[in-house]
C-alpha positions, -999 to +999 in steps of 0.1 A: +494+066-491+525+049-505+546+031-478+583+040-477+606+011-488+622-009-460+659-012-456+676-040-475+704-060-460+737-054-478+743-091-482+710-094-501+720-067-526+755-082-530+740-116-539+716-100-564+745-080-579+765-112-583+737-128-603+733-098-627+770-094-631+774-130-641+745-127-666+761-096-681+795-113-685+778-143-702+763-120-729+785-126-760+807-097-769+791-093-804+757-091-788+769-064-764+782-044-793+750-049-813+728-037-784+751-008-775+748+004-811+710+002-810+710+021-776+731+048-793+706+051-822+676+054-798+694+081-778+706+100-809+670+101-823+656+113-790+683+140-785+679+152-821+643+163-812+655+184-783+665+221-787+701+222-799+728+222-788+721+196-761+740+189-729+744+152-720+758+138-687+770+102-693+793+076-680+824+062-698+818+025-701+839+002-678+842-036-682+811-051-699+789-020-695+769-009-726+793+014-743+783+050-751+817+062-764+808+064-801+776+082-793+794+107-771+820+113-798+793+121-824+774+143-800+806+162-792+813+166-830+778+180-834+784+207-808+769+191-777+783+196-743+793+162-728+799+158-691+813+127-675+816+117-638+846+115-616+848+100-581+853+124-552+859+117-515+830+106-494+814+088-523+804+120-541+804+125-579+820+154-597+816+162-634+841+171-660+835+184-695+847+157-719+860+156-755+874+127-776+910+119-766+908+139-734+937+131-711+930+109-681+946+102-647+942+075-621+914+083-596+926+089-560+895+071-546+887+044-571+907+019-593+898+036-626+912+062-649+892+095-651+893+126-674+914+155-663+897+189-660+877+212-638+855+192-615+821+208-611+795+197-586+758+187-590+751+222-603+771+214-634+745+189-644+714+207-633+706+221-668+715+189-687+690+175-711+696+139-698+718+120-674+726+085-687+730+064-656+749+031-654+731+002-639+734-036-634+697-038-639+665-017-635+629-028-630+597-014-644+592+007-613+625+025-619+644+007-591+680+007-601+707-018-591+741-001-592+776-012-583+771-007-546+791+024-539+761+047-536+777+074-558+747+078-581+721+076-554+737+105-535+741+125-567+705+119-578+692+128-544+712+161-545+700+168-580+663+164-571+666+183-538+678+213-558+647+212-580+667+203-612+649+181-636+671+165-663+658+132-675+674+103-657+678+073-680+694+040-669+713+022-697+711-016-697+711-046-720+677-060-729+677-088-704+685-064-676+651-047-677+634-066-648+598-072-638+585-045-614+593-051-578+619-078-584+650-057-575+659-049-539+654-012-532+657+006-499+648+041-488+682+055-499+679+040-534+669+067-559+647+055-588+654+066-624+628+082-648+632+057-676+654+032-693+671+028-726+678-006-741+683-018-777+645-017-780+643+020-773+634+044-745+607+035-719+595+060-693+583+049-659+551+062-643+555+078-608 
């Protein structure tokens, strides 16, 4: 019988996040761009083998995150449905259908600009082929270190409780794929199914 993970003190996670954020900022801009392009190639190849047209739920990169924007633009041009998240009250995620050049507005609950459009709930993503999940780091057990707001953990828990099964892939730089068991994970932290880096896609055993 597998033991449930123990709660992790917030200050422990905050310190770990600071370390990973610093390492991400230290990665040269040219290397970030190189790895982001390789990530896009790996995802494009995997999605091309899926029944077409595909539906992809993905984040819009913020700060030094691996950028997916060129991939999302090409997928949209090929007829894919692209969904991106928006922040809702009580740290919930909504989802908006996205297209290149879509208008944005300032979020009412977070210091970011978000696409304008109908905001669907978790059911909007239930039939997606893949959800590309942002992360500070992910380990080989699927433990994901996020930004600390809990938005994605709540969303993933809701998605799974409804029986939906899109693939959940964290997107990180190569050095952010950590050894199994080295990231702090508590009972409310939802693991991902796999990870995509510039080296390709890797799936985690459950």
